[in-house]
C-alpha positions in Angstrom: -59.1 -42.3 -23.0 -58.5 -43.6 -19.5 -59.7 -41.3 -16.7 -56.9 -39.6 -14.8 -57.2 -40.6 -11.2 -57.1 -37.5 -8.8 -55.3 -38.4 -5.6 -56.4 -36.7 -2.3 -53.8 -35.4 0.1 -54.0 -38.5 2.3 -53.1 -40.7 -0.7 -50.2 -38.3 -1.6 -48.9 -38.4 1.9 -48.7 -42.1 1.9 -47.0 -42.1 -1.5 -44.2 -39.6 -0.5 -41.0 -40.5 1.2 -40.9 -40.0 5.0 -40.2 -36.3 5.9 -41.1 -34.9 2.4 -43.0 -31.6 2.2 -46.4 -31.1 0.6 -48.3 -28.0 -0.5 -50.7 -26.8 2.2 -53.2 -25.7 -0.4 -53.4 -28.6 -2.9 -51.2 -31.3 -1.4 -48.8 -31.6 -4.3 -45.2 -32.6 -3.4 -42.6 -29.8 -2.8 -38.9 -29.8 -3.0 -37.0 -28.3 0.0 -36.1 -25.2 -1.9 -39.3 -24.5 -3.9 -40.6 -21.0 -3.1 -43.9 -21.7 -4.8 -46.0 -24.8 -5.5 -45.5 -26.0 -9.1 -49.1 -27.3 -9.2 -51.2 -24.4 -7.8 -48.7 -21.5 -7.4 -49.3 -21.2 -3.6 -46.4 -19.8 -1.6 -44.2 -22.2 0.5 -43.6 -20.6 3.9 -41.3 -23.5 4.8 -38.7 -22.9 2.1 -35.1 -23.5 3.2 -32.5 -21.2 1.7 -29.2 -23.0 1.3 -26.2 -21.4 3.0 -23.6 -19.8 0.7 -20.6 -21.9 -0.1 -17.4 -20.2 1.1 -14.1 -21.7 0.2 -12.3 -21.2 3.5 -8.6 -21.3 3.5 -7.1 -23.0 6.5 -4.2 -21.0 8.0 -1.8 -21.3 10.9 -1.1 -18.0 12.7 2.4 -16.9 14.0 3.5 -13.9 16.0 7.1 -12.7 15.9 8.5 -11.9 19.4 11.2 -9.7 17.9 9.4 -7.2 15.7 5.7 -8.0 16.5 4.6 -9.0 13.0 1.7 -11.5 12.9 1.4 -13.7 9.9 -1.1 -16.4 8.7 0.8 -19.2 7.0 -0.2 -22.5 5.4 -1.7 -24.9 7.9 0.9 -27.6 7.1 3.7 -25.2 8.1 5.1 -26.3 11.4 7.5 -23.4 12.0 8.0 -19.9 10.6 11.0 -17.6 10.1 9.9 -13.9 10.2 10.0 -12.4 6.7 10.5 -8.9 8.2 13.5 -9.4 10.5 14.8 -12.9 9.7 14.1 -14.0 13.2 13.1 -17.4 14.4 11.5 -16.2 17.7 7.9 -16.8 16.7 5.0 -18.4 18.5 1.7 -19.7 17.3 -1.5 -18.0 18.4 -5.3 -18.3 17.8 -6.8 -15.6 15.6 -9.8 -15.1 17.9 -7.3 -13.7 20.4 -6.9 -10.5 18.4 -10.5 -9.4 17.9 -9.4 -7.4 14.8 -11.7 -6.4 12.0 -11.4 -8.5 8.8 -10.0 -7.0 5.6 -12.5 -5.5 3.2 -10.6 -5.5 -0.1 -7.6 -7.3 -1.7 -5.3 -6.5 -4.6 -4.3 -9.9 -6.2 -0.7 -10.8 -7.0 0.2 -10.1 -10.7 4.0 -10.8 -10.4 4.9 -14.5 -10.1 7.4 -15.8 -7.6 9.8 -16.7 -10.5 9.7 -13.1 -11.8 10.3 -11.6 -8.3 13.2 -14.0 -7.8 14.9 -12.9 -11.1 14.4 -9.3 -10.1 16.2 -10.0 -6.9 19.1 -11.7 -8.6 19.6 -8.9 -11.1 19.3 -6.3 -8.3 21.9 -8.1 -6.1 24.4 -8.2 -9.0 24.1 -4.5 -9.7 26.9 -2.3 -8.4 28.6 -5.5 -7.3 32.1 -4.1 -7.1 31.2 -2.1 -4.0 29.5 -5.2 -2.3 31.3 -7.6 0.0 32.9 -10.5 -2.0 31.0 -13.2 -0.1 27.6 -11.6 -0.5 26.8 -13.4 -3.7 27.5 -16.7 -2.0 24.9 -16.0 0.7 22.0 -18.4 0.4 19.1 -15.8 0.7 17.1 -16.3 -2.5 15.0 -19.1 -0.9 13.8 -16.6 1.7 11.9 -14.5 -0.8 8.2 -14.8 0.2 5.0 -13.4 -1.2 3.0 -11.9 1.6 -0.4 -10.1 1.6 0.2 -7.2 3.9 -2.5 -5.0 5.6 -2.8 -1.4 4.6 -5.3 1.2 5.8 -6.9 3.4 3.1 -8.6 6.6 4.2 -10.8 9.2 2.5 -11.7 12.5 4.1 -12.9 16.0 3.6 -10.4 18.8 4.5 -12.1 22.1 5.4 -9.5 24.8 5.8 -9.3 28.4 6.6 -6.2 30.4 5.4 -4.6 33.8 5.7 -1.6 35.2 3.9 0.1 38.2 2.5 -0.6 38.3 -1.2 1.9 40.0 -3.5 1.2 41.4 -6.9 4.0 42.5 -9.2 4.1 45.9 -10.9 6.9 47.4 -13.0 8.5 50.9 -13.2 11.1 52.4 -15.4 14.3 53.6 -13.7 16.9 56.0 -15.0 20.6 55.5 -14.1 24.0 56.7 -15.2 27.1 54.7 -16.2 30.6 55.7 -17.3 31.8 54.4 -20.6 35.3 55.2 -21.9 35.4 58.1 -19.4 32.1 59.5 -20.5 28.8 59.4 -18.6 25.8 57.8 -20.3 22.2 57.9 -19.1 20.3 54.6 -19.4 16.9 53.2 -18.4 16.0 49.8 -17.0 12.8 48.1 -15.8 12.5 47.4 -12.1 10.0 44.9 -10.6 8.2 46.0 -7.4 5.7 44.0 -5.3 2.6 45.4 -3.7 1.4 43.5 -0.6 -2.0 43.1 1.1 -3.6 40.8 3.6 -6.1 38.3 2.4 -8.0 35.3 4.0 -10.4 32.7 2.8 -11.6 29.1 2.8 -10.5 26.0 1.0 -12.3 22.7 0.8 -11.0 19.5 -0.9 -11.7 15.7 -0.6 -8.5 13.6 -0.2 -8.1 9.9 -0.7 -5.8 7.2 -2.2 -2.9 7.3 0.4 -2.1 3.8 1.8 -0.7 3.5 5.4 1.1 0.3 6.3 -0.9 -1.6 8.9 2.2 -3.7 9.7 4.8 -2.7 12.3 7.2 -5.0 10.5 7.0 -2.7 7.5 7.4 1.0 8.4 5.9 3.7 6.3 9.2 4.8 4.7 9.7 1.3 3.3 6.1 1.0 2.2 6.4 4.3 0.3 9.5 3.1 -1.6 7.5 0.5 -3.6 4.3 2.4 -4.2 2.0 3.1 -6.0 -0.5 0.3 -5.9 -3.3 0.7 -8.5 -6.5 0.8 -6.4 -8.6 0.4 -9.5 -7.7 -3.3 -9.3 -9.3 -3.7 -5.8 -11.4 -6.9 -5.3 -13.9 -7.5 -2.6 -12.0 -9.7 0.0 -12.5 -13.4 -0.2 -10.4 -15.9 1.7 -9.7 -17.8 -1.6 -7.3 -15.0 -2.6 -5.0 -16.1 0.2 -4.6 -19.7 -0.9 -0.9 -20.5 -1.2 0.3 -17.1 0.2 1.3 -15.8 3.6 -0.9 -13.0 5.0 -0.3 -10.7 7.9 -2.7 -9.4 10.5 -2.5 -5.7 11.1 -0.5 -4.6 14.1 -0.9 -0.8 13.5 -4.4 0.2 14.7 -6.7 2.4 12.7 -6.4 5.4 14.9 -2.6 5.4 14.7 -2.7 4.9 10.9 -5.2 7.8 10.6 -2.8 10.2 12.3 -0.1 9.2 9.8 -2.5 9.7 6.9 -3.7 13.1 8.2 -0.2 14.4 8.4 0.4 13.5 4.8 -3.0 15.0 3.8 -2.2 18.2 5.8 1.0 18.7 3.8 -1.1 18.3 0.7 -3.6 20.9 2.0 -0.7 23.3 2.5 0.5 22.8 -1.1 -3.1 23.0 -2.6 -4.0 26.1 -0.6 -0.8 27.8 -1.7 -1.6 27.0 -5.4 -5.1 28.3 -4.8 -4.0 31.8 -3.7 -4.4 34.7 -6.1 -1.7 37.2 -7.0 1.9 36.6 -8.2 3.5 35.5 -4.9 2.7 35.2 -1.2 4.3 35.0 2.2 3.3 34.2 5.8 0.7 31.6 4.7 -1.2 30.1 7.7 -3.6 27.2 7.1 -6.0 25.8 9.8 -7.5 22.5 8.7 -10.3 20.2 10.1 -10.8 16.8 8.7 -14.3 15.3 8.5 -16.4 12.7 6.7 -13.6 10.2 7.4 -14.0 6.7 5.9 -11.5 3.9 6.1 -10.9 0.5 4.4 -8.6 -2.3 5.4 -6.8 -3.6 2.3 -4.5 -6.5 1.7 -1.8 -5.7 -0.8 0.7 -8.1 -2.5 4.4 -7.7 -1.6 7.4 -10.0 -2.1 9.6 -9.6 1.0 13.1 -10.8 1.7 15.0 -10.1 4.9 18.5 -11.4 5.4 21.3 -11.0 7.9 24.8 -10.1 6.9 27.3 -9.7 9.7 24.6 -9.4 12.3 22.7 -6.6 10.4 19.3 -7.1 8.8 18.9 -6.0 5.2 15.5 -6.0 3.3 14.4 -6.4 -0.3 10.9 -5.6 -1.4 8.9 -6.1 -4.7 5.5 -4.7 -5.4 3.5 -7.8 -6.2 1.2 -5.9 -8.5 3.5 -3.6 -10.5 7.0 -5.2 -10.1 8.5 -2.0 -8.7 11.4 -3.0 -6.4 13.6 -1.4 -3.7 15.9 -2.6 -1.0 19.2 -2.2 0.9 22.5 -4.0 0.3 25.6 -4.2 2.5 28.6 -2.1 1.3 32.2 -3.2 1.5 34.2 -0.6 3.4 37.5 -1.9 2.1 36.4 -1.7 -1.5 35.1 1.8 -1.1 38.4 2.8 0.6 40.3 1.3 -2.3 38.1 3.3 -4.8 38.7 6.5 -2.8 42.5 6.0 -2.7 42.5 5.1 -6.4 40.5 8.3 -7.2 42.9 10.4 -5.2 45.9 8.8 -6.9 44.4 9.5 -10.4 43.8 13.2 -9.5 47.4 13.5 -8.2 48.8 11.9 -11.4 46.6 14.2 -13.5 47.8 17.3 -11.6 51.4 16.1 -11.9 51.1 15.6 -15.7 49.5 19.0 -16.2 52.3 20.6 -14.1 55.0 18.9 -16.3 53.3 19.9 -19.5 52.9 23.5 -18.4 56.7 24.0 -18.0 
């Protein structure tokens, strides 16, 4: 058998390509990402960790000068019509101007654009008699857009002290007299009484799950109309989810959203404290609540949005991009409603006349 020639480090160095790494212990060649030498097992302190590959989605950013909405659109889009107020008064801006925190979670779209469009057409045709005759001819369907909108999600501990008058029912038998056919009769009945006493105590509960719109273009009333969103479907945010969709930067700051959320949670505390009270009834309930252990997440949620103008008034149609729940506003024809009212009055008058004639 031929002897195996053992190369020294100098020989190896001359045999390797320029710039290649070798093991400091035995001189064996090393790849750039080897953590250990394959020949002797020695550690490689020059290992290079490759950077993570992130699929960054290029976006162009617009700000509406009318309603203040800020939207990230496809980079090839040269202009933008605001989906919130149907305005063309928009300007392009650089995202580094905002200094806002990035989103932490996203709920992906589950409703397709075709499904949302069909929902709009069916919705627009419903109750069509009371709508203006030229509404169906309005070219508005192409304005339906899928947008990832920012929402703030909070969780917090509510620590409450309460005081109230607690009532407990008790019953007594009462005797009374009635006159029947000119004769007096004695009867009994059960009467409910309430005994009251003062009571106070503490109530603690953890609250979460209420989403506050981070968009000034979508007020909280409209946002609540298409809830709920199922938070179990949350995904850790990655820019790839935004490919092919518009996305808005939040314009309602965290502190403002927190005040809105705490008002909602405070109402929930009132209800929960009332349900927690002993006794059969209560009155003069007073609840003092402090919120602590507050955590927040910035979430992008999927919404199809259509804003259209009819006779200088903006109307809005919304579809929950996760569940398909929809809501919106449509113009009403004053003339058609007046006709319906007059027709209704005429029918009532005719019915009254017919009844009067038949009664003779």
